[in-house]
TIRO-2110 file (N, C-alpha, C; in Angstrom, 1 decimal):
// TIRO-2110
78.6, 49.8, 115.3, N, 1, A
79.1, 51.0, 115.4, CA, 1, A
79.8, 51.3, 114.1, C, 1, A
79.5, 52.5, 113.5, N, 2, A
80.1, 52.8, 112.2, CA, 2, A
81.6, 53.0, 112.3, C, 2, A
82.2, 52.9, 111.1, N, 3, A
83.7, 53.1, 111.1, CA, 3, A
84.1, 54.6, 111.4, C, 3, A
83.2, 55.5, 111.1, N, 4, A
83.5, 56.9, 111.5, CA, 4, A
83.4, 57.1, 112.9, C, 4, A
82.5, 56.4, 113.6, N, 5, A
82.4, 56.5, 115.1, CA, 5, A
83.6, 55.9, 115.7, C, 5, A
83.9, 54.7, 115.2, N, 6, A
85.0, 54.1, 115.7, CA, 6, A
86.2, 54.8, 115.7, C, 6, A
86.5, 55.5, 114.5, N, 7, A
87.6, 56.3, 114.4, CA, 7, A
87.7, 57.4, 115.4, C, 7, A
86.5, 58.0, 115.6, N, 8, A
86.6, 59.1, 116.7, CA, 8, A
86.8, 58.6, 118.0, C, 8, A
86.2, 57.4, 118.4, N, 9, A
86.4, 56.7, 119.7, CA, 9, A
87.9, 56.5, 119.9, C, 9, A
88.6, 55.9, 118.9, N, 10, A
89.9, 55.4, 119.0, CA, 10, A
90.7, 56.7, 119.0, C, 10, A
90.4, 57.7, 118.2, N, 11, A
91.0, 59.0, 118.2, CA, 11, A
91.1, 59.6, 119.5, C, 11, A
90.0, 59.5, 120.2, N, 12, A
89.9, 60.2, 121.6, CA, 12, A
90.8, 59.5, 122.5, C, 12, A
90.8, 58.1, 122.4, N, 13, A
91.7, 57.3, 123.3, CA, 13, A
93.2, 57.3, 122.8, C, 13, A
93.4, 57.8, 121.7, N, 14, A
94.9, 57.9, 121.3, CA, 14, A
95.6, 58.9, 122.2, C, 14, A
94.9, 59.9, 122.7, N, 15, A
95.6, 60.8, 123.5, CA, 15, A
96.0, 60.2, 124.9, C, 15, A
97.1, 60.4, 125.3, N, 16, A
97.6, 59.6, 126.6, CA, 16, A
96.9, 60.1, 127.8, C, 16, A
96.5, 61.5, 128.0, N, 17, A
95.8, 62.0, 129.0, CA, 17, A
94.3, 61.4, 129.2, C, 17, A
93.8, 61.4, 127.8, N, 18, A
92.3, 61.0, 127.9, CA, 18, A
92.3, 59.4, 128.1, C, 18, A
93.3, 58.8, 127.6, N, 19, A
93.3, 57.3, 128.0, CA, 19, A
93.6, 56.9, 129.5, C, 19, A
94.4, 57.9, 130.0, N, 20, A
94.7, 57.7, 131.5, CA, 20, A
93.3, 58.1, 132.2, C, 20, A
92.6, 59.1, 131.9, N, 21, A
91.4, 59.5, 132.4, CA, 21, A
90.3, 58.3, 132.4, C, 21, A
90.3, 57.7, 131.2, N, 22, A
89.4, 56.6, 131.1, CA, 22, A
89.7, 55.4, 131.9, C, 22, A
91.1, 55.1, 132.0, N, 23, A
91.6, 54.1, 132.8, CA, 23, A
91.3, 54.4, 134.4, C, 23, A
91.5, 55.5, 134.7, N, 24, A
91.1, 55.9, 136.2, CA, 24, A
89.7, 55.9, 136.5, C, 24, A
88.9, 56.2, 135.6, N, 25, A
87.4, 56.2, 135.6, CA, 25, A
86.8, 54.7, 135.6, C, 25, A
87.7, 53.7, 135.1, N, 26, A
87.3, 52.4, 135.2, CA, 26, A
87.3, 51.8, 136.6, C, 26, A
88.0, 52.6, 137.6, N, 27, A
88.1, 52.3, 138.9, CA, 27, A
86.9, 52.9, 139.7, C, 27, A
86.2, 53.8, 139.1, N, 28, A
85.0, 54.4, 139.7, CA, 28, A
84.9, 55.8, 139.3, C, 28, A
83.7, 56.4, 139.5, N, 29, A
83.3, 57.7, 139.2, CA, 29, A
84.2, 58.7, 139.9, C, 29, A
84.5, 59.9, 139.3, N, 30, A
85.3, 60.9, 140.0, CA, 30, A
84.9, 62.3, 139.6, C, 30, A
85.1, 63.3, 140.4, N, 31, A
84.8, 64.6, 140.1, CA, 31, A
85.9, 65.2, 139.1, C, 31, A
85.7, 66.2, 138.3, N, 32, A
86.6, 66.8, 137.5, CA, 32, A
87.8, 67.2, 138.2, C, 32, A
87.7, 67.8, 139.5, N, 33, A
88.9, 68.1, 140.3, CA, 33, A
89.7, 66.9, 140.6, C, 33, A
89.1, 65.7, 141.0, N, 34, A
89.8, 64.5, 141.3, CA, 34, A
90.6, 64.0, 140.0, C, 34, A
89.9, 64.3, 138.8, N, 35, A
90.5, 63.7, 137.6, CA, 35, A
91.6, 64.6, 137.3, C, 35, A
91.6, 65.9, 137.6, N, 36, A
92.7, 66.8, 137.3, CA, 36, A
93.9, 66.8, 138.1, C, 36, A
93.8, 66.1, 139.3, N, 37, A
94.9, 66.0, 140.3, CA, 37, A
96.3, 65.7, 139.7, C, 37, A
96.3, 64.7, 139.0, N, 38, A
97.7, 64.2, 138.6, CA, 38, A
98.3, 64.9, 137.4, C, 38, A
97.6, 65.8, 136.8, N, 39, A
98.1, 66.6, 135.6, CA, 39, A
98.5, 67.9, 135.9, C, 39, A
99.6, 68.3, 135.1, N, 40, A
100.1, 69.6, 135.2, CA, 40, A
99.4, 70.4, 134.0, C, 40, A
98.2, 70.7, 134.3, N, 41, A
97.4, 71.4, 133.2, CA, 41, A
96.3, 72.2, 134.0, C, 41, A
95.8, 73.2, 133.3, N, 42, A
94.7, 73.9, 133.8, CA, 42, A
93.3, 73.1, 133.9, C, 42, A
92.5, 73.6, 134.7, N, 43, A
91.2, 72.9, 134.8, CA, 43, A
90.4, 73.0, 133.5, C, 43, A
90.6, 74.2, 132.7, N, 44, A
90.0, 74.4, 131.4, CA, 44, A
90.6, 73.3, 130.5, C, 44, A
91.8, 72.9, 130.5, N, 45, A
92.3, 71.9, 129.6, CA, 45, A
91.8, 70.6, 130.0, C, 45, A
91.6, 70.3, 131.3, N, 46, A
90.9, 69.0, 131.7, CA, 46, A
89.6, 69.0, 131.1, C, 46, A
88.8, 70.1, 131.2, N, 47, A
87.4, 70.0, 130.6, CA, 47, A
87.4, 69.9, 129.0, C, 47, A
88.3, 70.3, 128.5, N, 48, A
88.5, 70.1, 127.0, CA, 48, A
88.6, 68.6, 126.7, C, 48, A
89.4, 68.0, 127.5, N, 49, A
89.7, 66.6, 127.3, CA, 49, A
88.4, 65.8, 127.6, C, 49, A
87.7, 66.3, 128.7, N, 50, A
86.6, 65.5, 129.0, CA, 50, A
85.4, 65.8, 128.0, C, 50, A
85.4, 66.9, 127.3, N, 51, A
84.4, 67.2, 126.3, CA, 51, A
84.7, 66.3, 125.1, C, 51, A
86.0, 66.0, 124.7, N, 52, A
86.2, 65.0, 123.6, CA, 52, A
85.6, 63.7, 124.0, C, 52, A
85.9, 63.3, 125.3, N, 53, A
85.5, 61.9, 125.7, CA, 53, A
84.0, 61.9, 125.8, C, 53, A
83.3, 63.0, 126.2, N, 54, A
81.8, 63.0, 126.2, CA, 54, A
81.4, 63.0, 124.7, C, 54, A
81.9, 63.7, 123.8, N, 55, A
81.3, 63.7, 122.4, CA, 55, A
81.4, 62.4, 121.7, C, 55, A
82.3, 61.5, 122.2, N, 56, A
82.2, 60.2, 121.6, CA, 56, A
81.6, 59.1, 122.4, C, 56, A
80.9, 59.6, 123.6, N, 57, A
80.1, 58.7, 124.4, CA, 57, A
80.9, 57.9, 125.4, C, 57, A
82.3, 58.2, 125.6, N, 58, A
82.9, 57.4, 126.5, CA, 58, A
82.7, 57.8, 128.0, C, 58, A
82.4, 58.9, 128.3, N, 59, A
82.1, 59.5, 129.6, CA, 59, A
80.8, 60.3, 129.7, C, 59, A
80.3, 60.5, 130.8, N, 60, A
79.0, 61.4, 130.9, CA, 60, A
79.2, 62.1, 132.3, C, 60, A
78.7, 63.4, 132.2, N, 61, A
78.6, 64.1, 133.5, CA, 61, A
77.0, 64.6, 133.6, C, 61, A
76.4, 63.9, 134.5, N, 62, A
75.0, 64.2, 134.8, CA, 62, A
74.8, 65.7, 135.1, C, 62, A
73.6, 66.2, 134.6, N, 63, A
73.5, 67.6, 135.0, CA, 63, A
73.1, 67.7, 136.5, C, 63, A
73.3, 68.9, 137.1, N, 64, A
73.2, 69.0, 138.4, CA, 64, A
74.1, 70.0, 139.0, C, 64, A
74.1, 70.2, 140.4, N, 65, A
74.9, 71.1, 141.0, CA, 65, A
76.3, 70.6, 140.9, C, 65, A
77.3, 71.5, 141.1, N, 66, A
78.8, 71.2, 141.2, CA, 66, A
79.0, 70.7, 142.5, C, 66, A
80.0, 69.8, 142.8, N, 67, A
80.7, 69.2, 141.8, CA, 67, A
79.9, 68.0, 141.2, C, 67, A
80.0, 67.9, 139.8, N, 68, A
79.3, 66.8, 139.2, CA, 68, A
80.4, 65.7, 139.1, C, 68, A
79.9, 64.4, 139.1, N, 69, A
80.9, 63.3, 138.9, CA, 69, A
80.9, 63.0, 137.3, C, 69, A
82.1, 62.4, 137.1, N, 70, A
82.3, 62.1, 135.7, CA, 70, A
82.2, 60.5, 135.6, C, 70, A
81.4, 59.9, 134.8, N, 71, A
81.0, 58.6, 134.9, CA, 71, A
81.5, 58.0, 133.5, C, 71, A
82.1, 56.8, 133.7, N, 72, A
82.5, 56.1, 132.3, CA, 72, A
81.3, 55.4, 131.8, C, 72, A
81.0, 55.4, 130.6, N, 73, A
79.8, 54.8, 129.8, CA, 73, A
80.3, 53.6, 129.3, C, 73, A
80.0, 52.4, 129.9, N, 74, A
80.4, 51.1, 129.4, CA, 74, A
79.8, 50.6, 128.2, C, 74, A
78.7, 51.1, 127.7, N, 75, A
78.0, 50.7, 126.5, CA, 75, A
78.9, 50.8, 125.2, C, 75, A
79.7, 51.9, 125.4, N, 76, A
80.6, 52.3, 124.2, CA, 76, A
81.6, 51.1, 124.1, C, 76, A
82.1, 50.6, 125.3, N, 77, A
83.0, 49.6, 125.2, CA, 77, A
82.4, 48.3, 124.8, C, 77, A
81.1, 48.0, 125.0, N, 78, A
80.5, 46.9, 124.5, CA, 78, A
80.4, 46.9, 122.9, C, 78, A
80.1, 48.2, 122.4, N, 79, A
80.1, 48.3, 121.0, CA, 79, A
81.4, 48.2, 120.3, C, 79, A
82.6, 48.7, 121.0, N, 80, A
83.7, 48.5, 120.5, CA, 80, A
84.3, 47.1, 120.5, C, 80, A
83.9, 46.4, 121.6, N, 81, A
84.2, 44.9, 121.7, CA, 81, A
83.7, 44.2, 120.5, C, 81, A
82.4, 44.4, 120.2, N, 82, A
81.6, 43.9, 119.0, CA, 82, A
82.3, 44.2, 117.8, C, 82, A
82.8, 45.4, 117.6, N, 83, A
83.4, 45.7, 116.4, CA, 83, A
84.7, 45.1, 116.3, C, 83, A
85.5, 45.0, 117.3, N, 84, A
86.9, 44.4, 117.2, CA, 84, A
86.7, 43.0, 117.0, C, 84, A
85.6, 42.3, 117.7, N, 85, A
85.5, 40.9, 117.6, CA, 85, A
85.2, 40.5, 116.2, C, 85, A
84.4, 41.3, 115.5, N, 86, A
84.0, 41.0, 114.1, CA, 86, A
85.3, 41.0, 113.2, C, 86, A
86.2, 41.9, 113.4, N, 87, A
87.4, 41.9, 112.6, CA, 87, A
88.4, 40.7, 113.1, C, 87, A
88.3, 40.4, 114.4, N, 88, A
89.2, 39.4, 114.9, CA, 88, A
88.8, 37.9, 114.3, C, 88, A
87.4, 37.8, 114.1, N, 89, A
86.9, 36.6, 113.6, CA, 89, A
87.3, 36.5, 112.2, C, 89, A
87.2, 37.7, 111.4, N, 90, A
87.7, 37.6, 110.0, CA, 90, A
89.1, 37.2, 109.9, C, 90, A
90.0, 37.8, 110.8, N, 91, A
91.4, 37.5, 110.7, CA, 91, A
91.6, 36.1, 111.0, C, 91, A
91.0, 35.5, 112.0, N, 92, A
91.1, 34.1, 112.4, CA, 92, A
90.7, 33.2, 111.1, C, 92, A
89.6, 33.5, 110.5, N, 93, A
89.2, 32.8, 109.3, CA, 93, A
90.3, 32.8, 108.2, C, 93, A
90.9, 33.9, 108.0, N, 94, A
91.9, 34.0, 107.0, CA, 94, A
93.2, 33.1, 107.4, C, 94, A
93.5, 33.3, 108.7, N, 95, A
94.7, 32.4, 109.1, CA, 95, A
94.3, 30.9, 109.2, C, 95, A
93.0, 30.5, 109.4, N, 96, A
92.7, 29.1, 109.2, CA, 96, A
92.8, 28.6, 107.9, C, 96, A
92.3, 29.4, 106.9, N, 97, A
92.4, 29.2, 105.5, CA, 97, A
94.0, 29.0, 105.1, C, 97, A
94.8, 29.9, 105.5, N, 98, A
96.2, 29.9, 105.3, CA, 98, A
96.8, 28.7, 106.0, C, 98, A
96.5, 28.3, 107.1, N, 99, A
97.0, 27.1, 107.9, CA, 99, A
96.6, 25.8, 107.0, C, 99, A
95.4, 25.9, 106.4, N, 100, A
95.0, 24.6, 105.7, CA, 100, A
95.8, 24.6, 104.4, C, 100, A
96.1, 25.6, 103.7, N, 101, A
96.9, 25.7, 102.5, CA, 101, A
98.3, 25.3, 102.9, C, 101, A
99.0, 25.8, 104.0, N, 102, A
100.2, 25.3, 104.3, CA, 102, A
100.3, 23.9, 104.7, C, 102, A
99.3, 23.4, 105.3, N, 103, A
99.3, 22.0, 105.7, CA, 103, A
99.2, 21.1, 104.4, C, 103, A
98.4, 21.5, 103.5, N, 104, A
98.4, 20.8, 102.2, CA, 104, A
99.6, 20.9, 101.4, C, 104, A
100.2, 22.0, 101.5, N, 105, A
101.6, 22.1, 100.8, CA, 105, A
102.6, 21.2, 101.4, C, 105, A
102.7, 21.2, 102.8, N, 106, A
103.6, 20.4, 103.6, CA, 106, A
103.2, 18.8, 103.2, C, 106, A
102.0, 18.6, 103.2, N, 107, A
101.6, 17.1, 102.9, CA, 107, A
102.2, 16.7, 101.5, C, 107, A
102.0, 17.6, 100.5, N, 108, A
102.6, 17.3, 99.3, CA, 108, A
103.9, 17.2, 99.2, C, 108, A
104.7, 18.1, 99.8, N, 109, A
106.1, 18.0, 100.0, CA, 109, A
106.5, 16.7, 100.6, C, 109, A
105.9, 16.3, 101.7, N, 110, A
106.3, 15.1, 102.4, CA, 110, A
106.0, 13.9, 101.4, C, 110, A
104.9, 14.0, 100.7, N, 111, A
104.6, 12.8, 99.7, CA, 111, A
105.7, 12.8, 98.7, C, 111, A
106.2, 14.0, 98.2, N, 112, A
107.2, 13.9, 97.1, CA, 112, A
108.4, 13.4, 97.7, C, 112, A
108.8, 13.7, 98.9, N, 113, A
110.1, 13.3, 99.5, CA, 113, A
110.0, 11.8, 99.8, C, 113, A
109.0, 11.2, 100.0, N, 114, A
108.9, 9.7, 100.3, CA, 114, A
108.7, 8.9, 99.1, C, 114, A
108.5, 9.5, 97.9, N, 115, A
108.5, 8.8, 96.7, CA, 115, A
109.9, 8.5, 96.2, C, 115, A
110.1, 7.1, 95.9, N, 116, A
111.4, 6.9, 95.5, CA, 116, A
111.4, 6.3, 94.1, C, 116, A
112.5, 6.4, 93.4, N, 117, A
112.6, 5.7, 92.1, CA, 117, A
113.2, 4.4, 92.3, C, 117, A
113.1, 3.5, 91.2, N, 118, A
113.7, 2.2, 91.2, CA, 118, A
115.1, 2.3, 91.5, C, 118, A
115.6, 1.4, 92.5, N, 119, A
116.9, 1.3, 92.7, CA, 119, A
117.4, 2.3, 93.8, C, 119, A
116.6, 3.3, 94.2, N, 120, A
117.1, 4.4, 95.1, CA, 120, A
116.6, 3.8, 96.5, C, 120, A
117.4, 4.2, 97.5, N, 121, A
117.1, 4.0, 98.9, CA, 121, A
116.3, 5.2, 99.3, C, 121, A
115.3, 5.0, 100.0, N, 122, A
114.4, 6.0, 100.6, CA, 122, A
115.3, 6.9, 101.5, C, 122, A
115.1, 8.3, 101.5, N, 123, A
116.0, 9.1, 102.3, CA, 123, A
115.5, 9.4, 103.7, C, 123, A
END
């Protein structure tokens, strides 16, 4: 998934209403009226939120007579997971390298503190 697409997906999910809609759709398909129930907004505003989610591929509404169900499209989450996993692995690799450097520095510090000069007692 391209960085531009990811930016659009995360941008769509940044809105609390859209994130809540996606969370609710994770429990099962719903009609637009069912999705609109908990919100103090017009049906037109709900459709605008759904259009944003549709444009980034997070939800779909199959063609057909009303009421049409809104369905969560899980493939987008699979692509998001792969994108996130790639950067998680990179971060873990950096942290592993940092851990190795810190362990080496600690070992050198321990070696230096264990070295004694003639006539000195080890500390």
